[in-house]
C-alpha positions in Angstrom: 0.6 15.9 -12.4 -1.8 14.3 -9.4 1.3 12.8 -6.3 -0.7 10.7 -3.9 1.2 9.3 -0.6 -0.1 6.4 0.8 0.3 4.5 4.2 -2.5 2.1 5.6 -5.7 1.7 3.8 -6.8 4.8 2.4 -8.1 4.8 -1.0 -7.9 6.7 -4.2 -10.2 6.5 -7.2 -10.7 8.5 -10.3 -13.5 8.9 -12.2 -12.0 9.1 -15.9 -15.2 9.3 -18.5 -17.3 8.1 -15.8 -15.7 5.0 -14.8 -13.7 4.5 -11.3 -10.0 3.8 -11.4 -8.2 2.0 -8.2 -5.2 4.8 -8.2 -3.2 3.7 -5.0 -3.3 0.1 -2.9 -4.5 -0.7 0.2 -1.7 -1.7 3.0 -3.7 -5.3 4.3 -2.5 -8.3 5.6 -4.2 -10.2 2.8 -2.1 -8.7 0.3 0.7 -10.9 -0.5 3.6 -8.6 -0.9 2.2 -7.0 2.5 2.5 -10.6 4.4 6.1 -10.8 2.4 7.3 -7.8 4.2 5.1 -8.7 7.1 7.2 -12.5 7.4 10.8 -10.9 6.5 11.0 -9.1 9.7 10.0 -11.7 12.0 5.7 -11.3 12.5 3.1 -13.4 11.0 -0.5 -12.9 9.6 -3.1 -14.7 11.3 -6.2 -15.5 10.0 -9.5 -15.1 11.9 -12.8 -16.3 10.3 -16.2 -14.2 11.5 -19.6 -14.7 11.0 -19.8 -13.4 7.2 -16.0 -13.0 6.8 -12.1 -13.9 7.0 -9.7 -11.3 8.0 -6.0 -11.3 7.9 -4.7 -9.9 11.1 -0.7 -8.9 11.7 0.3 -10.7 14.5 -3.0 -11.8 14.9 -5.1 -8.1 15.9 -4.1 -5.5 13.0 -5.8 -5.6 10.0 -3.1 -3.1 8.7 0.8 -3.8 7.7 1.4 0.1 7.2 0.6 3.0 9.6 2.0 6.5 11.1 0.4 5.1 14.7 0.0 1.0 16.2 3.6 1.9 18.1 3.5 -1.8 19.8 3.6 -3.5 15.9 6.6 -1.1 14.2 9.0 -4.1 15.0 6.1 -5.7 12.0 5.0 -3.1 10.0 6.0 0.8 8.3 4.9 4.0 7.9 6.6 3.9 4.8 4.7 5.3 2.0 4.0 4.4 -1.4 3.8 7.2 -3.2 2.1 7.5 -6.8 2.4 10.6 -9.6 -0.9 10.3 -12.2 -0.3 12.9 -15.1 -4.3 14.3 -15.8 -5.7 13.8 -18.8 -8.4 14.6 -20.7 -11.1 12.8 -19.2 -10.3 12.7 -15.4 -13.5 14.1 -14.3 -12.4 14.1 -10.4 -10.1 12.1 -7.7 -11.8 10.9 -5.2 -10.3 10.4 -1.4 -11.3 8.3 1.4 -10.3 6.4 4.3 -12.2 2.9 5.6 -14.5 4.2 7.2 -15.8 5.8 3.9 -15.6 2.6 1.4 -16.8 -0.4 3.6 -19.5 1.1 4.1 
């Protein structure tokens, strides 16, 4: 059994029979469930358009909706993790864990 706690933009990906399986969801303002939680706390999500991308930002400044830091946004975001349990089985080869710096580049 693997237990993974996730807060923010880290990802856990299991390689099963040579294929990737995402085990968690990133906590970003573009996630509808996270958006609803932010708005229920009185916050807002602002869309920022760049040259090649569109980003959803909490209070127009923060892309993450869950974080251990970011004290200025604690009224709107949380540090409560999602907890995932996964029973390892045949065909599971390895588990890759990484932050956005690893996955986005």
